[in-house]
BAZABA-943113 format. One record per residue (C-alpha): residue in one letter; x, z, y. Coordinates in steps of 0.1 Angstrom, whole numbers, plus 5000, padded with zeros to 4 digits. Each point is the difference from the previous one (the first is absolute). Example, Ala and Ser with C-alpha at 12.3 -4.5 7.8 and 13.67 -1.06 7.14 Angstrom:
BEGIN
A512350784955/S501449935034/
END
This chain:
BEGIN
M500050005000/F502049865029/I499750035038/R498549685013/K499750065037/I500750275026/K498050015033/L501350215029/R498150095032/N501750225027/F502350154973/K503350115015/S501649695016/F497449764986/K497049915022/K498449774975/A501649834969/E499049864967/I502749974973/E499549824967/F502150094969/R500749814969/D501050114965/N503650084990/F502650075026/T499450015038/V502550105027/I499050115035/T502849945025/G500550005038/P502250155027/N500450385003/G497150165017/S497749704994/G497650214980/K500649874965/S500250354985/N496550075016/I498649774973/I501250234973/D498750305021/S496649835001/I499850004961/L500850385000/F497550065028/C497249804984/F500350184966/G500550345017/I503150074979/S502350125028/S499950225030/S500549905036/K503650134999/T500849764971/L498449725021/R502450095028/A497450155023/D499550355015/K496349994993/L497549764984/T498749885034/D503549875008/L499449734975/I497549855024/K501449735022/H500750135036/G496949965022/Q497549964971/K497450254987/E500249924963/A502149834973/E499049834967/V501849874969/T498349794973/I501749924967/E498449744977/L500850054963/D498749814969/G496550144998/Y500350265028/I500150015038/V501450335013/R499650085037/R501050305021/R499150065037/V501350275023/K498150075032/K501350215030/T497650225018/D500250275027/K499750274973/G502749854977/Y499649714975/Y497749884972/S501349824969/Y497749784978/Y500649834966/Y498149714986/I500149834966/N498349664998/G498250075033/K498650344989/S501050325017/V501850234975/S502050335000/Y503750044994/S499350124964/D498549654993/I503349855014/E502050234977/R498049894970/L500649635009/I503850075003/E500050164966/K498149714986/L502549755015/G502950204984/L501850075033/N502650285003/T501150075035/E503350154987/Y501449664989/N497449735008/I500650005037/V503550085013/M500350045037/Q503049935023/G502650274996/D498450144968/V501849774975/T502450284990/R497250254996/V500150014962/A503750045000/E499850295025/M497250184981/T500750324982/P500249964962/I496750194996/Q498249765024/R501449704981/R498850164967/K496550045015/I499849625007/I500449954962/E497450264994/D497549825023/I500749674982/A499750164966/G496750165010/I501250364993/S497450145025/E497349904975/F501750214972/E500450295025/E496349995008/K499250004963/K502450294994/E498550195030/K496549954987/A501150124965/L501650315015/E496750075019/E498149964967/L502450234983/E499550265027/E496349964997/V500150054963/K502150325004/R497450145025/N497249914976/I501750184971/E500350315022/K496449985010/V498949954964/E502050314989/I498350215027/T496649864991/I500650084962/K500750365009/E496850025022/V497949834973/D501250234973/D499150315021/R496649855007/L499549944962/S500650374993/Q497450095026/L497449754987/K500350134965/V498250325010/E497449835021/R499449754972/E499050284975/E497650155026/A498549665007/I499449924963/K498050324998/Y498149915031/K499449654986/N498350144969/L497650205022/V499349695021/E499249804968/E497550284990/R498549975034/E499749624996/L498150064968/L497650245017/L499649755029/N499249744975/Y497250224986/K498850055036/R500149625004/I497849964969/H497550255016/E500349795032/Y499249694980/L496950174985/R499050105036/L500349645011/V497849884972/N497350245012/T500549885036/A499649644989/N496750084983/S498850185031/L500949705022/R498149764977/K497050225002/R500250025038/L500449625002/E496749964981/E498350235025/L501449825030/N499049664986/E496450124996/E500050145035/R501349665013/D497449814981/Q497350215017/I501449945034/L500249624994/K496450014989/A499050185032/I502049745021/T498149724982/D496650175009/I501150045036/N501049635002/S496649904987/R498250225026/L502349865028/V499149644990/N496350085003/L500450185033/N502149725015/E497349754991/E497450215016/V502150045032/K500649625000/E496249944998/I499450245030/V502849835020/D498549664993/R496650135013/I501650135031/E501849675005/S496849814996/F498550215028/K502949945022/D500149634992/S496349935007/R497550215018/L502350265016/K502449735011/R497249805016/I498550305018/N503550115012/E500649655013/E496749995018/I500650365014/N503449895012/V498549695017/V497250215017/S502550275009/N502349745014/E497349855021/I498950345014/S503650105006/G500649665017/L496950045022/K501150355010/K503449885009/L498449725019/I497950255020/S503150205006/L501849695011/F497249885023/S499850355015/S503750005006/E499849655016/V497150115023/E502250295011/D502949765006/L497849765019/N498750285022/R503550115008/E501049645008/K496949975022/E501050325020/K503649865003/T498649675014/L497850185025/I503050205012/S502149685003/L497149835020/Q499850295024/R503850005005/A500049625007/E497350045027/E501950285016/E503249804999/I498249715018/K499050245028/R503650125004/I501349645002/N497549905027/E501050305021/E503749914996/L499349635009/R498450125033/D503150205008/I502249704993/D497949785025/V500650265027/K503750014994/M500349624999/E498449975034/S502350275015/L503049834985/E499049665015/N499950155036/I503450164996/L501549684987/N498749795030/E501650265024/K503349984982/I500049615001/S499450005038/Y502850255006/L502349784979/N499349695021/A500850195031/L503450114986/K500749644990/I499549885036/K502350265013/Y502549924974/D500049635009/E500850085036/I503050214991/T501449774974/S499849675021/R503850035005/F500650004962/R497549734993/A501849834972/Q500750324981/R496650135010/E498349684988/E501850034967/L499150374998/E496549925010/S499949734973/K501350254974/L497650275011/N497149754998/L501149904965/L500350364991/N496550075012/E498649714981/L501750124968/K498650355005/E496649865006/K500249804969/R501250304981/T497150205013/S497649734989/L501649994965/L499850384998/K496349985007/E499649744974/R502050224975/E497850295008/K496949804994/I501449884966/L500950364991/E496650115010/G498549734978/L502250124971/R498950365006/R496449904999/I500449794969/G501950294984/M497150245008/E497649754984/I502249974969/D500350384998/D496350045001/M499549734973/E502750164978/L498350345005/S496749854989/R501849844970/E501650334991/K496750175000/I498949754973/D502350134972/L499449754972/S503150124982/R498550344997/I496849864987/F501949784976/D502150304989/E496850204995/I498449714979/A503249964980/E500250384994/D496350004991/E500549714976/R503050184984/N498050314997/L497149804985/A502449854975/I501450344991/L496550144996/K498949714978/N503250044980/E499450374997/M496449934990/D501249764972/K502450274988/L497450275000/K497649784981/L502749914975/K501050374997/L496350094995/F499949764970/E503450114987/I499650375003/D498350044966/G502849804984/E502550235017/I498350304985/F500449854965/K503649915009/L500750365011/R498550134968/D502149764980/E503250125018/I499050364993/A499649914963/K503549845000/I501550305017/D498450234974/K501649784973/E503450025016/I499650385004/R499350034963/E503149794991/K502150215023/E498650334985/I500849874965/E503649915011/L500350355016/A498750164968/K502849814981/V502750105025/S498850364999/A499950004962/I503849944998/Q501450314984/K502350245019/P501550314985/R497550284999/A502050235022/V500449725026/E496249955000/V499450385004/V502450025030/L498649695018/K496450134995/A501050345014/K501549825030/E496749815006/E498150324998/G502350175025/K501350254975/L503649885004/E501749905032/G503249805006/I499349764971/Y500849635009/G499349854966/T501949854970/V503049785006/S498049704988/Q497350075026/L502350015029/C501249644999/S498949644996/V502049724983/D500049634995/E498049914968/K503049814985/Y502350305003/A497450264988/L500950014963/A503750025007/L499650285025/E497650194977/I502549994971/A502950105024/G497950295014/G498850124966/N498450354998/A501250075035/L497249795014/N497650284990/F502050275018/I498050165028/V501649995035/V499450315020/E500950125035/D502550284990/E500950224971/D497450275009/K497249744996/A501649904966/I500150364988/R496450065011/A498949694981/V501950124968/K498350345002/Y496649835005/L500649794968/K500850334981/D496950165014/V497749724989/D501949924968/G500549655014/G503249904982/R503449925014/A501049775028/S503249915019/F500350045038/I502349855026/P500350225031/L500549755029/N502250255020/R502450054971/I501049644994/N503649965008/I501249654990/S502249745016/L500249664983/N503049775005/L498849684985/D502549724993/K498449705018/S502549754985/V498250004966/L496949855018/S501849675003/V500349964962/E497649744986/G496950164983/V500350335020/I496850075020/D500750335018/Y500450374996/A496750154988/V499850245030/N500149695024/L496949854982/I497850305009/E497750015030/C499250355012/D499850245029/R503450085016/K499850374991/F499649924963/R503149764999/K502250284986/V497550064972/F500549654987/E503850025005/L499950314978/V497949834973/Y501749664999/K503550085013/D502249694994/A497649834975/L500449635002/V497249744994/V501149674984/E498149694987/D500950034963/I501950194974/D502949755000/T500650085037/A499650374993/K502849984973/K502549935028/F499550345015/M500150224968/N501850335006/K500049945037/F496350035011/R496650104986/V498549654997/V496349904994/T498749644995/L496749855013/D498850014963/G500550374998/D503350014980/L502250305010/I503750054996/E501350355008/K503550065014/S500950164967/G499449664983/V496750094984/I497649705000/T496250034999/G497949694998/G497549784981/S496349925006/I498150235023/K496550035014/K500150005037/K499250345016/A498050065032/T501550315016/L502049875030/G497849975031/L497050154981/F498950235028/D500249715025/R497949774977/E497450274994/R499850075038/R499649635008/L497149974974/R498250305015/E500449865035/D498749664988/I496950174985/E499450205031/N500349695022/L497649814977/K497550285003/R500350005037/S499549625000/R496850054978/S498750265025/E500749765029/L498149724982/E497050234994/S500050095037/K500349645009/L497049924977/S497950255018/E501149865034/V499149644988/E496550114990/L499650165035/E501549705016/R497249784986/K497450215017/D501749955033/L500449624997/E496349925008/K500150205032/R503249825010/I498549664992/E496950085021/K502250115030/L502149684996/N496849785001/E499050165033/D503549955015/I500149634989/T496649925016/S501150175032/L503249815001/K498349664994/S497650075029/K502850105023/I502049684991/S496949785008/T499550165034/S503749975008/G499949634992/A497249945025/K502150185027/V503049784992/D498049685005/E498650135034/F503450125013/S501849694987/K497949785022/L500550225031/L503850014993/K500149624998/D498549985035/I502450255014/E503049824984/E499049675017/K499750165034/L503350174995/K501749674992/E498649845032/K501150305021/R503549994985/R500349635007/E499150075037/A502650285000/E502749774986/I499349745028/L500250275027/N503250144985/S501649665001/K498949955036/A501250355010/L503549914985/E500149685021/V499050195032/E502650274993/E502749754995/E499149835033/I500050335018/N503550084987/K501349665013/I498450065035/E501550355002/E503449864992/N499649755029/I498950275023/R503150214992/C502249695007/I498349925034/E500150375011/R503849994995/E500249685021/V497950165027/K502250305001/E503049785005/L498349815029/E499050325016/S503550134999/K501149695019/L497550085028/K501750295018/D497250085024/D498650344990/R496649925014/I499749704978/V500950224970/K497650275010/L497249755006/N500749834968/T500050334982/K496750095016/I498549664991/E501150054964/E498550355000/I496749875013/R500149724975/G500650254972/E497050215011/I497949685001/E501149924965/R499250364988/L496649985015/K499349674984/D501250144966/L497750305004/K497249775009/S500849794969/V500050324978/L496750115013/S498649644995/S501350014963/K498550344995/Q496749885014/S500049704976/S500850234971/L497250245008/V497649725004/A501049864966/K499750354984/R496550045015/E498949684985/Q501450104966/L498150345002/I496849825009/K500449794969/A500850314978/I496950175013/E497949714988/E501750024966/Y499450384998/K496349955007/S499849724973/S501850234975/L497550285007/N497149784990/D501849904967/L500650374992/E496350085005/K499049734976/K502550124973/I498850365003/T496449894995/E501049794969/R501950294983/L497250255006/N497549774984/G502449954970/I500250384995/E496250034998/D499849724974/A502750164978/K498250345001/A496849844987/K501849824972/I501950324990/L496650184994/E498949734977/L503249994980/E500150384996/R496750004983/R501249744976/L503250204994/E498150324991/S498049814974/L503249864984/R501850355000/E497050154982/E500349744972/E503850064999/R499650384996/R497649944971/I502549774982/N502950235008/K498250294985/E499549804968/V503749905000/G501050365008/D498250124969/L501849744979/R503350105014/E499350374993/K499249914964/R503249784999/D502150295014/E498650244974/L500949754972/L503549965015/K500550375000/E499050024964/I502449714993/D502750195018/K499350314980/L500149804968/E503349835011/K501550345006/E498750134966/K501549684984/S503350065018/Q500150364988/K499149894964/T502649725002/L502750245012/A499150254973/E500249714974/K503449905014/L501350364999/L498650044965/E501749674991/E503350145014/R499550334981/I499249804968/K503149795006/D502150325006/L498650164969/K500849694980/E503550005014/K500450364991/L498549944966/A502449714995/D502950225012/V498950274976/E499749754971/K503349855009/T501550345001/L498550084966/E501549674987/S503450125012/Y499650314978/D501849924968/I499350334982/E498750134968/I497850305000/P501450254975/K497650184977/D501550345009/L499949945038/P500450345017/S497450095025/L500749935037/E500050375007/Y502850064974/V502049705013/E499950115036/R500950374990/K502949894978/L501149765027/L500150285025/Q502250204976/V502449714996/E500149955038/E500850375006/E502849984974/L501449685016/K499950175034/S502250294987/F502849754995/G500549965037/E501849695011/I500949804969/N502449715000/M498149774976/K502549735007/A502650224984/I499149874965/Q500649645009/E502650095026/Y502150184974/E500049694979/D500849795031/V502850235011/K501550004965/K499849634999/R501549995035/L502950224988/D500749764971/E499949715024/L502450165024/I502550084972/E499849634989/K500349895037/K503250215003/K501549824970/T499049665015/L501650085034/E503250114982/R500149664982/E499449835034/R502950185016/K502349894972/E498849645003/I500650005038/I503550134996/E500849724976/K498449755025/I502350125028/K503049954978/R498949644992/I499549935037/E503550125008/K501449784972/M498049695012/K501150075036/K503750014991/E499749694978/A498249815029/F502750105025/L502949914978/S498449674990/T499649915037/F503450135009/N501849814972/S498149675008/I500850025037/N503650104992/E500549694978/K498549785028/F502250175026/K503149934980/E499149634998/I499149975037/V503250195012/K502149764980/E498349705014/L499650135036/A503250205006/D502449854973/G500650344986/E498850264975/G497450275008/E497550234984/I497750285007/Y500350334981/L498650364997/D502250315004/K498150234975/D498449974966/D496550105014/P499249695021/F497550205022/Q502750265009/S502549725007/G501049785029/L500349624999/H503549875009/I501449655005/R503449904986/F501649685014/K503449834992/P500749695021/F501849714984/G503750084997/K499650355016/P499650354985/I496650184997/Q498950125035/R497950305011/L496849905018/E500950215030/A503349815004/M498549654999/S499749775031/G496749915016/G500049664984/E500650144966/K497250265005/S497749725011/L500849794969/L499450304977/T496750085017/L498849644997/A501249994964/F497950324993/I497049845017/F500349684981/A500450194967/I496750195008/Q498449665009/R501049864967/Y498650304982/K496850035021/P499449695020/A498250015033/P498149705016/F502249995031/Y503150165016/A500950035037/F503650055011/D501050065036/E503749895005/V501250154968/D503149785002/M501350145032/F502850204984/L501049724975/D502849755003/G499449634997/V500849994962/N497650284992/V497349865023/G500249684980/R499750194967/L497150205013/A498349685012/K500449844966/M498750314983/I496950005022/K499649634994/K500050064963/L497650305001/S497649825024/K498849784970/D497950314989/A499450175034/Q499649935037/F503050105022/I499750035038/V503550065015/V501050055036/S503549875004/L502549845023/R502549904973/K500649644992/P500250034962/M496650175000/L498549725021/Q501549744977/E498650144969/A496550075014/D497049784990/H498450055034/V501450105034/I498050155029/G501550015034/V499150275026/T501149995037/R499350195032/G497749825025/G498850085035/E498950365008/E502150134971/E497649844975/S501149914965/I499149654989/V500249834966/T501949695009/A500449824967/I499250014963/Q502449804978/L498749904966/R502649904974/
END
């Protein structure tokens, strides 16, 4: 198995290199310091067979190329790729090994080295170590032969044999001690054995007496079986009588139900024909009367509303007339003010003309400026007059808009008074109410026809509940019948009667479990499930005394306050396949009772089957789901079993009682509901009558509201048309007002511009009089304008008042017309009221006649119902009697079944008795008396070791076995001593065989390599106490001591020793690092020829600078130093 390739990455001086190797002889050469020896170092590093010191580094991280974080070497062999990587970190370094790409440990690398047959002592020789073998001590050299001969294996065998010898010695000593102890025990057992034999004879006599007693028990069971058979006959007769009574009841029930059905059919015929027709006619008449009454009420309400509206209209008329009087007075005042304003305005105009004349005289000198100023002022006056005219026009438009707005407000007020939406809402609400009432009427009628069916349905439900109660009571009887120990029954009964306090119940009553775990938990709990849990030890002692007082038997008690247990359960076993859980974890109970179940179950383990249980023998108490039990001691209990029913018994019994109580409450509720339903039917007719009246009233109201809607709709249509017309007028006036407003804004802007120009001209005219006159003229003009504006406002107000007066006059005419209409409507409604009252009298007479006929029919139906109810009561009574009889029959059936089971058990027990009744059977009295005597005599023995009889035999047998075992151990000791001698002999033979073989090969190689004579020899007869020496005689020279040899001679001897070993135990490859450095040219040539010869059977990789070595090599690899101190493989020469 040769090296095929070496890959280097960041290893020492190599950054990245890949070197291929061939078979035979390869030389690596290059200048000193080029890094060629680093290739051999990489082999040592990759296989981990040398320390960092050997690899010429202070520490392992120094093997990483400078500046890098990690280094890696990969060696490809035939069939293996070995890789090692070292990584530098802040905390140190990490080293990783890989074989064929898989991460491995160093031990895996060591196994591979051993498999390859590598030996680091002679397979890889580093630079400077070539003379190592020559410089070793003789003892060290001898150990190389020991390693090659495999002496360590013999040493291991010898060490193991010595350990076995020591063990046998210890066993012999133990056996001798045990023999003495067993012999002492045998002497003691001899006395106990004699006493036990005497005791055994008494026990056998007791067994004979017990057998007699068993025969008497057998005879008692025979009598019991006869009694049970007789009791079964009596119960069967009683059951037959009950079944006959049930058959009679069923026959009577059939007859009664047919009679009830006939009565119900007659009642239905009344309801479906005559009574239904009368009720319908009564409903119609009642509806008509109710509707007429509602109509009278509605008309009366409308008359009141019309009278109120009439009063409001009269008040509005009076107010309108008073408003006209006020407007006339205000118009007269405006006329007086207008006349006064006209006079004042004329005076102001005259005064203005005078000021203008005076102004003209003064300004004649500044005519041009004055004319311009005059022109501007005239233009200003014209604009102001135009503005005044537009303002008047705007006021008229606004007055027209206010008037139209008042008219629109009045029309909208009138429209609001006509609230059609309210009337529509009332109609919709009435129609909804009518639909609700009709729906309710349908429901009531349906309910009236269904109510008898509901009665029968309720009775059927009551019968079903009675049946379910009977079934539950039977199940309760079965649960209650499950046997408990007599003493337990006595204590629990005393607890219920209040005679004992602090009693919680039995262990089985205080928990609930999953059904699938019940059997396993019952088996695991055993008799402890019947232990009684009490509050404290005082309560337990009191219960014990009570049992003694009433002769109630014996029971076991668990005082809750005295439980002191702490479980440390191994959870790891729960992961094993087939393990379910610890038994205590499968129990559901109150927290305060948790310790009780820990005490009962401890570390009992529940598993699926007995195969799984087998895994935990002698470790746990294990129970299977099928009820098989394995004790810690190894005792196994199992087989077929009838499932018990003790766990959760109290909870099941309590739930059954609660179910029965709930069913009885449900039955009581149904009976109450039945009474309510029967009362409900009597109320239905009254409700239907009331609904008919309400329906008629609503129909009348809806009709009247519809007439109002038609009348108001027409009036609203007229108002809407007038509103549209007025709104169109308002839109036109608004548009015109906007135009006038826009024109006024333009004129006011022109006025402001001209006033600025006038001020400029006036400033040019320096004469103060002109300015003063001009100012005065402007003041007078302003007063004239204000008077004109005031006159315009009065004129607008006068126009507005005139328009309002005209509107009021028109409204007065409408009020008078409305009053006439109201008078007519009031008269119509009063006439309608009188007509309705007359019709009501006629309908009431008809209604009384119909009600009389209805009462007569109802009486007849009532009599039928009373008869039906009496029959139903009798049916109910019979049903209850039938239920009682059925329950009694079921209980008898259960008792018969129990007696049959007991009889079967007794008969089965009798079958199990394999006895013969002796002719001279002693009386039971004699047997019991004699048995007491034997028991007393047995008691006098005190504590007897019955095992002493068998134990004596066992111990005697044990003593014999120990004596034999001692003999066997002595034989074993002798055999082991012989075995050690054989190992020593084989070890010496193996060493000498290896030594002689290597010595012969050493002689041959020394002669060929060094042209001399040489041998290796031992200095003592015992090779393992001797050192290994080398003797060498160069050609033509005397024998030399190894210490006196030159470096070259030592190198040749070392290489000769290595080649001798290689011939004896070949390795796949050898690596030499400049082993020829101390040799002269002749010897280098010899060495090269030797390696050339040996490379036919092994791969040699040699680092060398010597020419003979290069000449003999099959392949030469060159290494040089590149930039950045980096080693580079420059050439590979293949020969």
